[in-house]
KOLDO-671316 format. One record per residue (C-alpha): x, y, z; residue in one letter. Coordinates in Angstrom, 1 decimal, decimal comma. Layout:
N
[[X; Y; Z]; 'A']
...
END
This chain:
484
[[22,9; 0,0; 22,0]; 'X']
[[20,2; 3,1; 21,3]; 'X']
[[18,6; 2,4; 18,0]; 'X']
[[16,5; 5,1; 16,3]; 'X']
[[14,1; 4,0; 13,3]; 'X']
[[12,4; 6,7; 11,3]; 'X']
[[9,6; 6,6; 8,7]; 'X']
[[10,1; 10,4; 7,1]; 'X']
[[6,7; 11,8; 6,2]; 'X']
[[6,0; 11,9; 2,3]; 'X']
[[6,1; 15,5; 1,1]; 'X']
[[2,4; 15,4; 0,3]; 'X']
[[1,5; 14,2; 3,8]; 'X']
[[2,9; 17,6; 5,8]; 'X']
[[0,7; 20,0; 4,6]; 'X']
[[-0,1; 22,7; 7,6]; 'X']
[[-3,6; 23,0; 5,9]; 'X']
[[-4,8; 19,6; 5,4]; 'X']
[[-3,8; 16,1; 6,0]; 'X']
[[-5,5; 13,3; 4,5]; 'X']
[[-7,0; 10,1; 6,3]; 'X']
[[-4,5; 7,9; 4,1]; 'X']
[[-1,3; 9,0; 5,6]; 'X']
[[-2,7; 7,8; 9,3]; 'X']
[[-3,8; 4,4; 8,1]; 'X']
[[-1,1; 1,8; 8,4]; 'X']
[[2,1; 1,8; 10,8]; 'X']
[[5,5; 1,3; 9,5]; 'X']
[[5,6; -2,7; 9,5]; 'X']
[[8,7; -2,7; 7,7]; 'X']
[[11,0; -0,9; 10,6]; 'X']
[[9,0; -2,9; 13,0]; 'X']
[[9,9; -6,1; 11,4]; 'X']
[[13,6; -5,1; 11,4]; 'X']
[[13,3; -4,2; 14,9]; 'X']
[[12,6; -7,7; 15,9]; 'X']
[[15,8; -8,7; 14,9]; 'X']
[[17,6; -6,6; 17,5]; 'X']
[[18,7; -7,8; 21,2]; 'X']
[[16,2; -7,4; 24,1]; 'X']
[[18,9; -5,2; 26,0]; 'X']
[[18,7; -2,7; 22,7]; 'X']
[[17,0; 0,5; 23,3]; 'X']
[[14,6; 1,1; 20,4]; 'X']
[[12,7; 4,1; 19,4]; 'X']
[[10,7; 3,8; 16,2]; 'X']
[[8,9; 7,4; 14,9]; 'X']
[[6,6; 7,9; 12,2]; 'X']
[[6,6; 11,4; 10,8]; 'X']
[[3,1; 10,7; 9,5]; 'X']
[[1,4; 10,7; 12,9]; 'X']
[[3,9; 12,3; 15,2]; 'X']
[[6,6; 15,2; 15,4]; 'X']
[[9,9; 13,7; 15,3]; 'X']
[[12,2; 14,1; 18,3]; 'X']
[[15,7; 14,8; 16,5]; 'X']
[[17,5; 16,0; 19,4]; 'X']
[[18,4; 12,6; 20,5]; 'X']
[[21,8; 10,7; 20,3]; 'X']
[[21,3; 7,4; 19,0]; 'X']
[[24,1; 5,1; 18,2]; 'X']
[[22,4; 3,6; 15,1]; 'X']
[[19,6; 5,4; 13,1]; 'X']
[[17,8; 3,4; 10,4]; 'X']
[[15,6; 5,3; 7,8]; 'X']
[[12,8; 3,9; 5,4]; 'X']
[[13,1; 5,8; 2,0]; 'X']
[[10,3; 6,3; -0,6]; 'X']
[[10,8; 8,3; -3,3]; 'X']
[[8,8; 11,4; -2,2]; 'X']
[[10,4; 11,3; 1,2]; 'X']
[[13,8; 11,1; -0,2]; 'X']
[[14,7; 14,6; 0,4]; 'X']
[[13,7; 14,9; 3,9]; 'X']
[[15,0; 11,3; 4,5]; 'X']
[[18,4; 12,7; 3,3]; 'X']
[[18,1; 16,0; 5,6]; 'X']
[[17,5; 13,6; 8,5]; 'X']
[[20,4; 11,2; 7,6]; 'X']
[[22,9; 14,3; 7,2]; 'X']
[[21,9; 15,7; 10,5]; 'X']
[[22,4; 12,3; 12,3]; 'X']
[[25,7; 11,6; 10,7]; 'X']
[[27,1; 15,1; 11,7]; 'X']
[[26,2; 14,2; 15,4]; 'X']
[[28,1; 10,9; 15,1]; 'X']
[[25,4; 8,3; 14,4]; 'X']
[[25,9; 5,4; 12,0]; 'X']
[[23,0; 6,1; 9,5]; 'X']
[[21,3; 3,1; 7,5]; 'X']
[[19,2; 4,0; 4,5]; 'X']
[[17,2; 1,4; 2,9]; 'X']
[[13,9; 1,0; 1,0]; 'X']
[[12,2; 1,3; -2,7]; 'X']
[[14,1; 4,6; -3,6]; 'X']
[[17,4; 3,7; -2,3]; 'X']
[[17,3; 0,2; -4,2]; 'X']
[[16,5; 2,0; -7,4]; 'X']
[[19,0; 4,8; -7,0]; 'X']
[[21,8; 3,5; -4,9]; 'X']
[[24,4; 5,9; -5,8]; 'X']
[[22,2; 8,8; -4,9]; 'X']
[[21,4; 7,4; -1,4]; 'X']
[[24,9; 6,4; -0,6]; 'X']
[[25,9; 10,0; -0,4]; 'X']
[[23,8; 10,5; 2,6]; 'X']
[[24,5; 7,1; 4,7]; 'X']
[[27,0; 5,1; 6,3]; 'X']
[[25,3; 1,7; 5,0]; 'X']
[[22,7; 1,4; 2,2]; 'X']
[[20,7; -1,7; 2,0]; 'X']
[[19,2; -2,9; -1,5]; 'X']
[[16,4; -5,0; -1,9]; 'X']
[[14,3; -6,8; 1,0]; 'X']
[[16,1; -6,4; 4,1]; 'X']
[[15,2; -9,6; 6,6]; 'X']
[[18,4; -11,4; 5,4]; 'X']
[[21,1; -8,8; 4,9]; 'X']
[[20,0; -6,7; 8,1]; 'X']
[[21,0; -9,8; 10,3]; 'X']
[[24,4; -10,0; 8,6]; 'X']
[[24,7; -6,1; 9,1]; 'X']
[[23,8; -6,2; 12,7]; 'X']
[[26,8; -8,9; 13,5]; 'X']
[[28,9; -6,6; 11,5]; 'X']
[[28,3; -3,5; 13,2]; 'X']
[[28,5; -5,0; 16,6]; 'X']
[[31,8; -6,5; 15,8]; 'X']
[[32,9; -2,7; 14,7]; 'X']
[[33,5; -3,6; 11,0]; 'X']
[[30,1; -2,6; 9,2]; 'X']
[[30,0; -2,5; 5,6]; 'X']
[[28,7; 0,3; 3,2]; 'X']
[[26,4; -1,6; 0,9]; 'X']
[[24,2; -5,0; 1,7]; 'X']
[[22,0; -6,7; -1,2]; 'X']
[[19,7; -8,9; -0,3]; 'X']
[[20,5; -12,7; -1,1]; 'X']
[[19,3; -14,4; -4,4]; 'X']
[[17,6; -16,8; -2,2]; 'X']
[[15,1; -15,1; 0,2]; 'X']
[[12,8; -16,9; 2,6]; 'X']
[[10,5; -15,6; 5,4]; 'X']
[[10,7; -18,8; 7,2]; 'X']
[[11,6; -18,4; 10,9]; 'X']
[[11,3; -14,5; 10,9]; 'X']
[[10,7; -13,2; 14,4]; 'X']
[[7,3; -11,6; 15,5]; 'X']
[[7,0; -8,0; 14,6]; 'X']
[[7,8; -5,8; 17,1]; 'X']
[[4,2; -4,3; 17,5]; 'X']
[[5,0; -2,9; 20,8]; 'X']
[[6,9; -0,3; 19,3]; 'X']
[[4,0; 1,0; 17,1]; 'X']
[[1,4; 3,7; 18,9]; 'X']
[[-1,7; 2,0; 17,7]; 'X']
[[-4,1; 4,8; 18,7]; 'X']
[[-2,7; 7,1; 16,2]; 'X']
[[-3,6; 4,7; 13,0]; 'X']
[[-6,9; 3,9; 11,7]; 'X']
[[-5,7; 0,6; 10,9]; 'X']
[[-3,1; -0,5; 13,2]; 'X']
[[-4,0; -4,4; 12,5]; 'X']
[[-1,9; -4,4; 9,1]; 'X']
[[0,1; -7,4; 8,2]; 'X']
[[2,3; -8,6; 5,5]; 'X']
[[2,4; -12,5; 4,9]; 'X']
[[4,2; -12,5; 1,3]; 'X']
[[6,9; -10,6; -0,2]; 'X']
[[6,6; -8,9; -3,7]; 'X']
[[4,4; -10,3; -6,5]; 'X']
[[4,3; -12,9; -9,1]; 'X']
[[4,0; -10,3; -12,0]; 'X']
[[6,0; -8,1; -13,9]; 'X']
[[4,0; -5,0; -14,9]; 'X']
[[6,5; -2,3; -16,4]; 'X']
[[5,5; 0,7; -14,3]; 'X']
[[5,8; -1,2; -11,1]; 'X']
[[8,1; 0,3; -8,6]; 'X']
[[8,6; -3,2; -6,9]; 'X']
[[10,4; -5,1; -9,9]; 'X']
[[13,5; -3,3; -9,2]; 'X']
[[13,3; -3,8; -5,5]; 'X']
[[13,3; -7,8; -5,8]; 'X']
[[15,4; -7,6; -8,6]; 'X']
[[18,5; -10,4; -8,3]; 'X']
[[16,6; -12,9; -6,6]; 'X']
[[13,0; -14,5; -6,2]; 'X']
[[10,5; -12,0; -6,5]; 'X']
[[7,7; -13,3; -4,9]; 'X']
[[7,5; -15,6; -1,8]; 'X']
[[5,4; -16,3; 1,2]; 'X']
[[5,6; -17,3; 4,9]; 'X']
[[4,9; -20,6; 6,4]; 'X']
[[0,9; -20,7; 6,9]; 'X']
[[1,6; -21,7; 10,4]; 'X']
[[3,7; -18,9; 11,1]; 'X']
[[1,3; -16,5; 9,5]; 'X']
[[-1,6; -17,6; 11,3]; 'X']
[[0,3; -17,3; 14,8]; 'X']
[[1,1; -13,6; 13,7]; 'X']
[[-2,7; -13,3; 13,1]; 'X']
[[-3,5; -14,7; 16,4]; 'X']
[[-1,4; -12,1; 18,2]; 'X']
[[-3,3; -9,2; 17,0]; 'X']
[[-6,1; -7,7; 19,2]; 'X']
[[-9,6; -7,0; 17,9]; 'X']
[[-11,3; -8,4; 14,9]; 'X']
[[-10,4; -6,1; 11,8]; 'X']
[[-7,1; -6,9; 9,6]; 'X']
[[-5,6; -5,7; 6,7]; 'X']
[[-3,3; -7,6; 4,5]; 'X']
[[-0,9; -5,1; 2,9]; 'X']
[[0,4; -7,9; 0,5]; 'X']
[[0,6; -6,6; -3,0]; 'X']
[[-1,0; -9,9; -4,2]; 'X']
[[-2,7; -11,9; -1,6]; 'X']
[[-3,8; -14,6; -3,8]; 'X']
[[-0,8; -14,6; -5,5]; 'X']
[[0,2; -18,2; -4,5]; 'X']
[[-3,1; -20,1; -4,5]; 'X']
[[-2,1; -23,0; -2,5]; 'X']
[[-0,5; -20,7; 0,4]; 'X']
[[-3,6; -18,4; 0,1]; 'X']
[[-6,2; -21,5; 0,4]; 'X']
[[-4,4; -23,0; 3,1]; 'X']
[[-4,3; -19,5; 4,9]; 'X']
[[-8,2; -18,7; 4,5]; 'X']
[[-9,0; -22,2; 5,7]; 'X']
[[-6,9; -21,5; 8,8]; 'X']
[[-8,8; -18,3; 9,5]; 'X']
[[-12,2; -19,8; 9,1]; 'X']
[[-13,6; -19,6; 12,7]; 'X']
[[-11,2; -17,0; 14,1]; 'X']
[[-14,2; -14,3; 13,4]; 'X']
[[-11,9; -11,9; 11,8]; 'X']
[[-12,9; -9,3; 9,1]; 'X']
[[-10,2; -8,4; 6,7]; 'X']
[[-9,2; -6,5; 3,4]; 'X']
[[-6,7; -7,0; 1,0]; 'X']
[[-5,3; -7,2; -2,6]; 'X']
[[-5,5; -9,4; -5,5]; 'X']
[[-5,6; -9,3; -9,6]; 'X']
[[-8,6; -9,5; -11,6]; 'X']
[[-7,5; -13,1; -13,1]; 'X']
[[-7,1; -14,5; -9,5]; 'X']
[[-10,7; -13,0; -8,5]; 'X']
[[-12,4; -14,7; -11,7]; 'X']
[[-11,2; -18,1; -10,8]; 'X']
[[-13,6; -20,3; -8,9]; 'X']
[[-12,7; -21,4; -5,3]; 'X']
[[-10,5; -19,1; -3,7]; 'X']
[[-12,4; -15,9; -3,6]; 'X']
[[-15,2; -18,0; -1,9]; 'X']
[[-12,8; -19,5; 0,8]; 'X']
[[-11,6; -15,6; 1,6]; 'X']
[[-15,0; -14,6; 1,8]; 'X']
[[-15,7; -17,3; 4,5]; 'X']
[[-12,9; -16,3; 6,3]; 'X']
[[-13,9; -13,1; 6,5]; 'X']
[[-12,8; -11,2; 3,6]; 'X']
[[-15,1; -7,8; 3,3]; 'X']
[[-13,1; -5,5; 0,7]; 'X']
[[-10,6; -6,1; -1,9]; 'X']
[[-8,0; -3,8; -3,7]; 'X']
[[-8,1; -4,4; -7,6]; 'X']
[[-5,7; -3,1; -10,1]; 'X']
[[-7,9; -2,3; -12,8]; 'X']
[[-5,3; 0,3; -14,1]; 'X']
[[-7,2; 0,9; -17,6]; 'X']
[[-10,0; -0,2; -19,8]; 'X']
[[-7,8; -0,1; -22,9]; 'X']
[[-6,4; -3,6; -24,2]; 'X']
[[-3,4; -1,9; -26,0]; 'X']
[[-2,4; 0,0; -22,8]; 'X']
[[-2,4; -3,2; -20,7]; 'X']
[[-0,2; -5,0; -23,1]; 'X']
[[2,1; -2,2; -23,4]; 'X']
[[2,5; -2,0; -19,5]; 'X']
[[2,6; -5,6; -19,5]; 'X']
[[-0,3; -6,1; -17,5]; 'X']
[[-1,0; -9,6; -19,0]; 'X']
[[-3,1; -10,9; -15,9]; 'X']
[[-5,5; -8,3; -16,9]; 'X']
[[-5,7; -9,3; -20,8]; 'X']
[[-8,9; -10,6; -22,1]; 'X']
[[-10,8; -10,5; -18,7]; 'X']
[[-14,1; -9,4; -18,1]; 'X']
[[-13,8; -6,7; -15,5]; 'X']
[[-17,5; -6,4; -15,0]; 'X']
[[-18,0; -10,2; -14,4]; 'X']
[[-15,3; -10,0; -11,9]; 'X']
[[-16,9; -7,3; -10,0]; 'X']
[[-20,2; -9,1; -10,1]; 'X']
[[-18,6; -12,2; -8,6]; 'X']
[[-16,8; -10,3; -5,8]; 'X']
[[-20,2; -8,5; -4,9]; 'X']
[[-21,7; -11,7; -5,0]; 'X']
[[-19,5; -13,0; -2,4]; 'X']
[[-20,2; -10,0; -0,1]; 'X']
[[-16,9; -8,1; -1,0]; 'X']
[[-16,5; -4,5; -1,8]; 'X']
[[-14,2; -3,3; -4,4]; 'X']
[[-11,5; -0,7; -4,4]; 'X']
[[-10,8; -0,3; -8,1]; 'X']
[[-7,2; 1,1; -8,9]; 'X']
[[-7,1; 3,3; -12,3]; 'X']
[[-4,1; 4,6; -13,9]; 'X']
[[-4,4; 7,9; -16,2]; 'X']
[[-2,0; 8,9; -18,9]; 'X']
[[-0,9; 5,8; -20,6]; 'X']
[[0,0; 6,1; -24,3]; 'X']
[[-3,5; 5,0; -25,5]; 'X']
[[-5,3; 7,5; -23,4]; 'X']
[[-6,9; 10,8; -24,8]; 'X']
[[-8,8; 13,4; -23,2]; 'X']
[[-11,7; 11,2; -23,2]; 'X']
[[-10,5; 8,5; -20,7]; 'X']
[[-11,5; 10,3; -17,8]; 'X']
[[-15,4; 10,3; -18,7]; 'X']
[[-15,4; 6,6; -20,0]; 'X']
[[-13,5; 5,4; -16,9]; 'X']
[[-15,8; 7,1; -14,6]; 'X']
[[-18,8; 6,1; -16,5]; 'X']
[[-17,7; 2,5; -16,3]; 'X']
[[-16,7; 2,2; -12,7]; 'X']
[[-19,9; 4,0; -11,3]; 'X']
[[-22,0; 2,1; -13,7]; 'X']
[[-20,5; -1,2; -12,3]; 'X']
[[-21,2; -0,4; -8,7]; 'X']
[[-17,7; 0,0; -7,8]; 'X']
[[-17,8; 1,3; -4,2]; 'X']
[[-14,3; 3,2; -4,0]; 'X']
[[-11,8; 4,1; -6,5]; 'X']
[[-8,2; 5,0; -6,4]; 'X']
[[-6,9; 7,1; -9,2]; 'X']
[[-3,6; 7,8; -10,2]; 'X']
[[-1,4; 9,9; -12,6]; 'X']
[[1,2; 7,3; -14,4]; 'X']
[[4,3; 8,0; -13,1]; 'X']
[[7,7; 6,7; -14,1]; 'X']
[[9,7; 5,7; -11,1]; 'X']
[[13,4; 5,2; -11,3]; 'X']
[[14,5; 1,5; -11,8]; 'X']
[[11,2; 0,4; -13,7]; 'X']
[[10,9; -0,4; -17,4]; 'X']
[[8,5; 2,4; -17,7]; 'X']
[[11,1; 4,9; -16,8]; 'X']
[[13,8; 3,6; -19,1]; 'X']
[[11,1; 4,1; -22,0]; 'X']
[[10,0; 7,3; -20,9]; 'X']
[[13,8; 8,7; -20,6]; 'X']
[[14,7; 7,1; -23,8]; 'X']
[[11,9; 8,6; -25,5]; 'X']
[[12,9; 12,0; -24,3]; 'X']
[[9,4; 12,5; -22,5]; 'X']
[[10,5; 12,9; -19,0]; 'X']
[[10,0; 16,6; -17,7]; 'X']
[[12,2; 16,6; -14,5]; 'X']
[[13,6; 14,6; -11,7]; 'X']
[[12,3; 16,3; -8,6]; 'X']
[[11,2; 13,4; -7,0]; 'X']
[[8,9; 15,3; -4,4]; 'X']
[[6,8; 15,8; -7,3]; 'X']
[[6,6; 11,9; -8,2]; 'X']
[[3,3; 11,2; -6,1]; 'X']
[[1,0; 10,1; -8,8]; 'X']
[[-0,9; 13,5; -8,6]; 'X']
[[1,3; 15,3; -10,7]; 'X']
[[2,2; 14,8; -14,2]; 'X']
[[6,2; 14,4; -14,6]; 'X']
[[6,3; 13,4; -18,3]; 'X']
[[5,0; 14,4; -21,4]; 'X']
[[1,9; 12,1; -22,2]; 'X']
[[1,2; 10,7; -25,6]; 'X']
[[-2,3; 11,7; -26,0]; 'X']
[[-3,1; 15,1; -24,3]; 'X']
[[-1,1; 17,7; -22,4]; 'X']
[[0,5; 17,2; -19,0]; 'X']
[[-2,3; 19,9; -17,9]; 'X']
[[-5,1; 18,0; -19,2]; 'X']
[[-4,0; 15,0; -17,4]; 'X']
[[-3,8; 16,6; -14,2]; 'X']
[[-7,0; 18,1; -14,5]; 'X']
[[-8,6; 15,1; -15,5]; 'X']
[[-7,4; 13,1; -12,5]; 'X']
[[-8,6; 15,9; -10,0]; 'X']
[[-11,9; 15,9; -11,8]; 'X']
[[-12,1; 12,2; -11,8]; 'X']
[[-11,9; 12,1; -8,0]; 'X']
[[-14,4; 14,8; -7,6]; 'X']
[[-16,9; 13,5; -9,9]; 'X']
[[-16,7; 9,8; -8,6]; 'X']
[[-17,6; 11,2; -5,1]; 'X']
[[-20,3; 13,4; -5,9]; 'X']
[[-23,5; 12,7; -4,2]; 'X']
[[-25,3; 11,9; -7,6]; 'X']
[[-22,6; 9,3; -8,4]; 'X']
[[-22,6; 7,8; -5,2]; 'X']
[[-26,2; 7,2; -5,6]; 'X']
[[-25,8; 6,1; -9,0]; 'X']
[[-23,2; 3,5; -8,0]; 'X']
[[-25,2; 2,4; -5,2]; 'X']
[[-28,3; 1,8; -7,6]; 'X']
[[-26,2; -1,0; -9,2]; 'X']
[[-26,8; -3,2; -6,2]; 'X']
[[-29,8; -5,6; -6,6]; 'X']
[[-30,7; -5,2; -2,6]; 'X']
[[-31,7; -2,1; -0,6]; 'X']
[[-29,2; -3,1; 2,3]; 'X']
[[-26,3; -3,2; -0,3]; 'X']
[[-27,4; 0,3; -1,6]; 'X']
[[-27,5; 2,0; 1,8]; 'X']
[[-24,0; 0,3; 2,5]; 'X']
[[-22,4; 1,6; -0,6]; 'X']
[[-23,6; 5,2; 0,4]; 'X']
[[-22,7; 5,0; 4,0]; 'X']
[[-19,3; 3,9; 3,2]; 'X']
[[-18,4; 6,1; 0,2]; 'X']
[[-20,0; 9,1; 2,1]; 'X']
[[-18,2; 8,3; 5,0]; 'X']
[[-14,8; 8,0; 3,5]; 'X']
[[-15,1; 10,9; 1,2]; 'X']
[[-17,5; 13,4; 2,6]; 'X']
[[-16,2; 14,1; 6,0]; 'X']
[[-12,5; 15,2; 5,3]; 'X']
[[-12,6; 18,0; 7,8]; 'X']
[[-13,7; 15,3; 10,7]; 'X']
[[-10,7; 13,3; 9,6]; 'X']
[[-8,5; 16,2; 9,9]; 'X']
[[-9,7; 17,0; 13,3]; 'X']
[[-9,2; 13,3; 14,5]; 'X']
[[-5,9; 13,1; 12,9]; 'X']
[[-4,7; 16,3; 14,8]; 'X']
[[-6,2; 15,3; 18,1]; 'X']
[[-4,3; 11,6; 17,5]; 'X']
[[-7,7; 9,8; 18,1]; 'X']
[[-8,0; 8,5; 14,5]; 'X']
[[-8,4; 4,9; 15,8]; 'X']
[[-11,7; 6,0; 17,4]; 'X']
[[-13,4; 6,3; 14,0]; 'X']
[[-12,8; 2,4; 13,1]; 'X']
[[-15,6; 0,9; 15,3]; 'X']
[[-17,9; 3,7; 14,0]; 'X']
[[-17,3; 2,8; 10,5]; 'X']
[[-17,2; -0,9; 11,1]; 'X']
[[-20,9; -0,7; 12,6]; 'X']
[[-22,1; 1,2; 9,7]; 'X']
[[-20,9; -1,3; 7,4]; 'X']
[[-21,5; -4,4; 9,5]; 'X']
[[-22,4; -7,7; 7,8]; 'X']
[[-21,9; -6,2; 4,3]; 'X']
[[-23,6; -8,6; 1,8]; 'X']
[[-24,8; -11,9; 2,0]; 'X']
[[-22,1; -12,9; 4,3]; 'X']
[[-22,8; -10,8; 7,0]; 'X']
[[-25,7; -13,3; 8,7]; 'X']
[[-23,1; -16,4; 8,4]; 'X']
[[-20,8; -14,8; 10,9]; 'X']
[[-23,4; -13,9; 13,5]; 'X']
[[-25,2; -11,0; 15,1]; 'X']
[[-23,0; -8,0; 16,0]; 'X']
[[-20,2; -8,7; 13,5]; 'X']
[[-18,3; -5,8; 12,6]; 'X']
[[-17,9; -4,9; 8,8]; 'X']
[[-14,5; -4,0; 7,6]; 'X']
[[-13,6; -0,5; 6,7]; 'X']
[[-12,5; -0,2; 3,2]; 'X']
[[-9,4; 2,3; 3,0]; 'X']
[[-7,4; 3,6; 0,2]; 'X']
[[-3,9; 2,6; -0,1]; 'X']
[[-2,8; 4,5; -3,0]; 'X']
[[-1,3; 2,3; -4,9]; 'X']
[[1,5; 1,0; -6,3]; 'X']
[[3,7; -0,2; -5,7]; 'X']
[[3,0; 0,0; -2,3]; 'X']
[[3,7; 0,5; -1,5]; 'X']
[[5,2; 3,8; -1,7]; 'X']
[[3,1; 4,8; 1,0]; 'X']
[[1,5; 5,7; -1,5]; 'X']
[[2,3; 4,5; -4,7]; 'X']
[[1,3; 1,3; -5,2]; 'X']
[[-0,6; -1,2; -6,1]; 'X']
[[-0,2; -2,9; -9,2]; 'X']
END
């Protein structure tokens, strides 16, 4: 059987003039995971339009397309074309689960929710000649016994972080703006791999640098503790995501740092308690953000803080207040977002119910453009403030000011080198991406960041420092959206 698996490019990632580095960060692990369930004799091609031009002149028997909200239009175009030529087309992903009726028009089969279990049933039905039109994830979901990810299908040199990995699914929290709450609806919304299986997957990855794309790597403390204990001695350096409250608790952060954690994505979202309550971000309520950052830095770990602008408690002053706080606390990198009501979320239902949604042009739901009427400012003020926040956070004077929050010269130098390397060389990143040599930059950045913080010396001379990258967050992720 000839199988084609496609990750269409997000609308914002295909500009002929500029291509941000973040769209060349991570390979499509979801598709590579599903590919592992196919038979050895099946011919499989996996293509990611973010890093290569699609070959659409082929004639596969089965086409599988992963759909995010800002890639929906492109995904539907590809699906319609392949169906016209006789292929059986499957669509799945966050957007399909949120709007199944919309997606079903363009597919022979759609998948709702996480696909590991339902995908196996589909393959059996398809091979027997009786595929269904809709497959829903079962209420009881598990990662036990999943086969190794088909990393041989991934074109490693085209990604900055080819060693990305996911060892959990979902998140134990229920923020009302998070895209993934709808994705896991109808069953357990957070579950983990067996620790031994996760460690085996890590052991199969070459090199030292890893990026855990899990929404909340610390979400199951028992699992995380055993994982980090198992990673000690591997000589790995890794990045991941966690919540404010989990980083304030003693013990787990220390174990992660000893195992090689060097940067952490944290969904701070807002400095306003009313905003946190309205968005049901209860895990951040009554938490000392500054104390959390000090704890993370004291353990030799960098912070990538995620902030959302446009919540109902935000006025035009939110941008300056947020910038001043983040820079003053020495946050190494920041990821800013315009609040975006994704279909299937509580936020979307509320905004629609209040008559504040401006349109349903999914191409523009990219967390950069305002698609609703904010309560405390105009859409134009929100977009202008978002762009200004990015510009000012990464100005040289603010990079130096943020670095000045570090006590030691070594930490200050690394702060400057990292922030500048990430945001002051966009044109160089673009050249490397177009030359399909972006992976060549990873060792350079790792050398610059070698031994970040007090834990660097514990690993030994020549240890590579992890490169902090930005994964827009949300709900990771839309390859962008993300994190909570």
